[in-house]
C-alpha positions in Angstrom: 101.6 -94.3 -5.8 99.9 -91.0 -6.7 99.8 -88.5 -3.8 96.3 -87.2 -2.9 95.8 -83.6 -2.0 94.9 -83.1 1.7 91.3 -82.0 2.2 92.5 -78.9 4.0 95.2 -77.9 1.5 95.0 -74.2 0.6 93.3 -73.4 -2.6 95.3 -71.3 -5.1 93.4 -68.1 -5.9 94.3 -65.7 -8.7 93.9 -62.2 -7.3 95.2 -60.4 -10.4 91.6 -59.7 -11.6 91.0 -57.6 -8.4 92.2 -54.0 -8.3 93.7 -52.4 -5.2 90.5 -50.6 -4.4 88.5 -53.8 -4.7 90.8 -55.7 -2.4 90.6 -52.8 0.1 86.8 -53.0 -0.2 86.8 -56.8 0.5 89.0 -56.3 3.6 86.8 -53.5 5.0 83.6 -55.5 4.4 85.2 -58.5 6.1 86.0 -56.4 9.2 82.6 -54.9 9.4 82.2 -52.5 12.3 85.8 -53.1 13.3 86.9 -51.2 10.2 85.8 -47.8 11.5 89.3 -46.8 12.4 90.6 -47.9 8.9 87.9 -45.8 7.2 88.9 -42.8 9.2 92.4 -43.0 7.9 91.3 -42.6 4.3 90.9 -39.3 2.6 87.7 -38.3 0.7 88.9 -39.5 -2.7 90.1 -42.8 -1.3 86.7 -43.3 0.4 85.0 -42.5 -2.9 87.1 -45.0 -4.9 86.8 -47.8 -2.4 83.0 -47.2 -2.0 82.6 -47.3 -5.8 84.4 -50.7 -5.9 82.4 -52.0 -2.9 79.1 -51.1 -4.4 79.8 -53.0 -7.6 81.6 -56.1 -6.2 78.6 -58.4 -6.0 79.3 -61.8 -4.4 82.9 -62.5 -3.4 83.7 -66.2 -2.7 85.1 -67.0 0.7 88.3 -68.3 -0.8 88.9 -65.0 -2.4 88.1 -63.1 0.8 90.6 -65.3 2.7 93.3 -64.8 0.0 92.9 -61.0 -0.1 92.9 -60.7 3.7 96.1 -62.7 3.8 97.7 -60.1 1.7 97.0 -57.5 4.3 97.5 -59.4 7.5 99.3 -62.6 8.6 96.3 -64.6 9.2 92.5 -64.2 9.4 90.4 -67.2 10.6 86.8 -67.9 9.8 86.5 -65.6 6.8 83.2 -66.0 5.1 81.8 -64.8 1.8 80.7 -61.2 1.6 78.2 -59.4 -0.6 79.1 -56.0 -2.0 76.0 -53.9 -2.7 74.7 -50.3 -2.6 72.7 -51.0 0.6 75.7 -52.7 2.3 78.0 -49.8 1.3 75.5 -47.2 2.7 75.1 -49.1 6.0 78.9 -49.2 6.5 79.6 -45.6 5.6 76.7 -44.4 7.8 78.8 -45.1 10.8 81.8 -43.0 9.7 80.4 -40.2 7.5 78.1 -37.3 8.3 74.6 -37.8 6.7 75.1 -34.9 4.3 78.4 -36.3 3.0 77.0 -39.8 2.9 73.9 -38.8 0.9 76.1 -36.9 -1.6 78.5 -39.8 -2.0 75.8 -42.4 -2.5 74.1 -40.2 -5.0 77.3 -40.1 -7.0 77.7 -43.9 -6.8 74.2 -44.6 -7.8 73.7 -41.9 -10.4 74.1 -42.9 -14.1 74.1 -39.3 -15.3 77.5 -38.4 -13.8 80.0 -39.0 -11.0 79.5 -35.6 -9.4 77.0 -32.8 -9.3 78.5 -30.9 -12.2 78.4 -34.0 -14.4 74.8 -34.4 -13.5 74.0 -30.8 -14.3 75.5 -31.3 -17.7 72.8 -33.9 -18.4 69.9 -31.6 -17.3 67.8 -30.0 -20.0 69.0 -26.4 -20.4 65.5 -24.9 -20.1 64.9 -26.8 -16.8 68.3 -25.6 -15.4 67.7 -22.0 -16.5 64.3 -22.0 -14.9 65.9 -22.8 -11.6 68.9 -20.6 -11.9 67.0 -17.4 -12.9 65.8 -17.2 -9.2 69.4 -17.3 -7.9 72.0 -14.6 -7.4 74.0 -13.8 -10.6 77.2 -14.7 -8.7 75.9 -18.1 -7.9 74.8 -18.6 -11.5 78.2 -17.6 -12.6 79.9 -20.2 -10.4 77.5 -22.9 -11.7 78.0 -22.0 -15.4 81.7 -21.9 -15.0 81.7 -25.5 -13.7 79.6 -27.1 -16.5 80.6 -27.8 -20.0 80.9 -24.6 -22.2 78.4 -25.8 -24.8 75.9 -26.5 -22.0 76.5 -23.2 -20.3 75.9 -21.4 -23.7 72.5 -23.1 -24.0 71.5 -22.2 -20.4 72.5 -18.6 -20.9 70.4 -18.4 -24.0 67.4 -19.5 -22.0 67.9 -16.9 -19.2 66.3 -13.4 -19.4 68.7 -11.2 -21.4 69.6 -8.7 -18.7 70.0 -11.4 -16.1 72.2 -13.4 -18.5 74.4 -10.4 -19.2 74.9 -9.8 -15.5 75.9 -13.4 -15.1 78.4 -13.1 -17.9 80.0 -10.1 -16.3 80.3 -12.0 -13.0 81.9 -14.9 -14.8 84.4 -12.5 -16.5 85.5 -11.0 -13.2 85.2 -14.2 -11.1 88.0 -15.0 -8.6 88.8 -18.5 -7.5 85.9 -19.8 -5.4 86.6 -20.8 -1.8 86.0 -24.5 -1.1 83.4 -23.9 1.6 81.3 -21.7 -0.8 81.5 -24.3 -3.5 80.5 -27.0 -1.0 77.5 -24.9 0.0 76.4 -24.4 -3.7 76.9 -28.1 -4.4 74.8 -29.0 -1.3 72.0 -26.6 -2.3 72.0 -27.9 -5.9 71.7 -31.5 -4.6 69.0 -30.9 -2.0 66.9 -28.2 -3.7 67.3 -29.0 -7.4 68.7 -32.4 -8.3 66.3 -34.1 -5.9 63.4 -32.7 -7.9 64.9 -32.7 -11.4 63.6 -36.1 -12.4 60.1 -34.9 -12.0 60.6 -31.4 -13.5 62.6 -32.6 -16.5 60.7 -35.8 -17.2 60.6 -36.4 -20.9 57.3 -36.5 -22.7 56.6 -40.2 -23.5 55.1 -39.2 -26.8 58.4 -37.5 -27.7 60.3 -40.7 -26.9 57.8 -42.8 -28.9 58.1 -40.5 -31.9 61.8 -41.2 -32.0 61.2 -44.9 -31.9 58.6 -44.6 -34.7 61.2 -42.6 -36.7 63.3 -45.7 -36.8 60.6 -48.0 -38.1 60.5 -48.8 -41.8 57.4 -47.4 -43.5 55.3 -50.6 -43.3 56.0 -51.2 -39.6 55.4 -47.5 -38.8 52.0 -47.6 -40.7 51.0 -50.9 -38.9 51.7 -49.5 -35.4 50.1 -46.1 -36.2 46.9 -47.8 -37.4 46.9 -50.1 -34.4 47.4 -47.1 -32.1 44.7 -45.0 -33.8 42.1 -47.8 -33.1 42.9 -47.5 -29.4 43.9 -43.9 -28.9 43.6 -41.5 -31.8 44.9 -38.6 -29.7 48.1 -40.4 -28.8 48.6 -41.4 -32.5 48.1 -37.8 -33.6 50.5 -36.5 -31.1 53.2 -39.0 -32.1 52.7 -38.2 -35.8 53.0 -34.5 -35.0 56.3 -35.1 -33.2 57.9 -37.4 -35.7 60.5 -36.0 -38.1 60.1 -37.8 -41.4 61.8 -37.6 -44.8 59.1 -35.3 -46.2 59.8 -32.8 -43.4 63.1 -32.0 -45.3 60.8 -30.0 -47.5 60.8 -27.4 -44.7 64.5 -26.7 -45.1 65.5 -23.3 -46.6 67.7 -23.2 -49.6 70.9 -23.0 -47.6 69.9 -26.0 -45.5 69.1 -28.1 -48.6 72.5 -27.2 -50.2 74.3 -28.1 -46.9 72.5 -31.4 -46.8 73.3 -32.1 -50.5 77.0 -31.7 -49.8 76.8 -34.1 -46.9 74.7 -37.0 -48.1 75.9 -40.0 -50.1 74.9 -39.4 -53.7 73.6 -43.0 -54.1 71.4 -42.5 -51.1 70.1 -39.2 -52.5 69.0 -40.8 -55.8 67.4 -43.8 -54.1 65.6 -41.6 -51.5 64.2 -39.2 -54.1 62.8 -42.1 -56.0 60.2 -42.4 -53.3 59.8 -38.7 -52.6 56.9 -36.4 -53.5 57.2 -34.2 -56.6 57.4 -31.1 -54.4 60.3 -32.5 -52.4 62.1 -33.6 -55.5 61.8 -30.2 -57.1 63.2 -28.6 -53.9 66.3 -30.6 -54.2 66.7 -30.2 -57.9 66.3 -26.4 -57.8 69.1 -26.2 -55.2 71.5 -28.1 -57.5 73.4 -27.0 -60.5 71.8 -27.7 -63.9 74.4 -30.3 -64.6 74.2 -31.9 -61.1 70.4 -32.1 -61.4 70.6 -33.7 -64.8 73.1 -36.3 -63.6 70.9 -37.1 -60.6 67.8 -37.6 -62.8 69.8 -39.9 -65.0 70.9 -41.9 -62.0 67.4 -42.2 -60.8 66.1 -43.3 -64.2 68.8 -45.9 -64.6 67.9 -47.6 -61.4 64.6 -48.9 -62.7 62.2 -50.3 -60.1 63.5 -50.3 -56.6 62.4 -52.0 -53.4 60.4 -49.9 -50.9 62.5 -51.1 -48.0 65.7 -49.8 -49.8 64.0 -46.4 -50.4 63.0 -46.3 -46.7 66.5 -47.1 -45.6 68.1 -44.4 -47.9 65.5 -41.8 -46.6 66.2 -42.8 -43.0 70.0 -42.3 -43.6 69.3 -38.8 -45.1 67.1 -37.9 -42.1 69.8 -39.1 -39.7 72.4 -37.0 -41.6 70.1 -33.9 -41.4 69.7 -34.4 -37.7 73.4 -34.6 -37.3 73.9 -31.4 -39.2 71.2 -29.7 -37.1 72.9 -30.9 -33.9 76.1 -29.2 -35.1 74.1 -26.0 -35.9 74.8 -26.2 -39.6 71.1 -26.4 -40.6 67.8 -25.7 -38.9 65.1 -28.4 -38.8 61.6 -26.9 -38.4 59.0 -29.1 -36.8 56.0 -26.8 -37.5 56.1 -25.0 -34.2 55.8 -21.2 -34.1 59.3 -21.0 -32.5 60.7 -22.6 -35.6 59.3 -20.3 -38.2 62.0 -18.5 -40.1 62.0 -14.7 -40.5 63.7 -13.2 -43.6 
């Protein structure tokens, strides 16, 4: 006769998918208010790690709760399911942490831009950060710039007034290790006075974002949406078109930029892209090539015969993407028609 499992037989639970921090979070949530003493035994890094796990746990089945607790204690009766969430985490930590520390910790848990204040600053537009720092003491600015990524610090320094930036550089050169309490004070000030308002001050222009989206349309789709937008808001359509960087804008490159781009692009893309280019843009590329290179390119273009518009658009889009990548590395300058982008010879 086959034996039937008793209704109250323990359910086997695989806990291998839960990390130590997640198990600790489950136990602490199960204990609720009674966990205050356990929280007080954890150091700041442990609290942060457990809190991060707690905030992302979601629903934990009661059988898992019971199995986890049994790993820590001999027995726990009446264990129920628990829900790990940001709100639950904040409510529990509020009873054991000062408000200032709790606010900072929860900001780090919530914030997608970085785990700590220095990570977050690294995602702030350099002009916005420089506008704030120019009103601070040079020594404070030196501490901040020493904590962010060097490439971001360079961009911020370039945005600061020259004399002030030079003073900050001198302070950075002679800077001694910063005491923890001073660093804590700077971090707190940045959180309360700057990061709390940065979302408003650095909000990206929606037309800028939309221009990037339009840059990724093929020519027919772009034209369709531009025409539709013009019928509803010509001003918005004009602003988007002004912000878009399109293939023909490569005509604003100087000779050095064209030659750098020529070395970087795929030669088959170049031939296909120029099939759909204006005469002026074609001539710009040809005049920056050797006579032999230009002749071979023209032969390649002629041998292609008729080509599909969508293939030309795709090749041009890849060339624009390559140009943007070179510009991001500082190897070429892409002008968008603004006065600041005019080149002086």
